[in-house]
C-alpha positions, -999 to +999 in steps of 0.1 A: -116+066+076-094+080+049-100+102+020-105+085-013-076+105-028-052+091-002-064+056-010-059+062-047-024+076-040-015+045-020-028+022-047-008+040-074+023+038-053+019+001-046+014-005-083+047+013-091+066-005-064+052-039-075+062-032-111+098-022-102+103-049-075+127-078-082+136-105-058+173-097-064+169-059-060+187-057-027+217-075-043+219-053-073+211-020-055+233-018-024+215-004+006+180-011-008+154-028+015+118-034+007+110-012+037+119+018+015+092+009-010+067+000+018+073+033+036+068+053+004+036+034-005+020+037+029+028+074+034-006+087+022-023+065+048-005+080+079-029+090+106-050+059+107-050+039+139-017+020+146-031-015+144-047-009+111-016+009+098+006-021+106-019-045+090-018-024+058+020-022+059+021-060+059-004-061+030+015-035+011+047-056+014+030-088+003+014-070-026+047-056-038+064-090-037+034-110-051+007-087-066-013-115-081-018-133-048-024-102-026-039-074-046-075-084-038-068-084+000-050-051-002-077-034-023-104-048+000-087-036+032-081-002+016-117+001+004-130-007+039-111+025+052-124+049+026-149+074+040-183+069+024-192+096+000-218+120+013-253+114+000-266+139-024-303+150-023 
């Protein structure tokens, strides 16, 4: 489980990365790789189990490259990891 604030931070970062991504970015920005963006986006989620982390890394990359096709899967996977809020009496 992750804190909701960390999930929101990851979602924000993926949105920024998706808005600034271009297929030719590596050609116009020497040294750039999409892994830079993926690492930045997933940083708030460090600490989850490795298998889940790698699955989310993959979803983050897909969402950056093609947000329309992958945002629902990314948001659903992230929502599944958010700790349920404590019930109030």
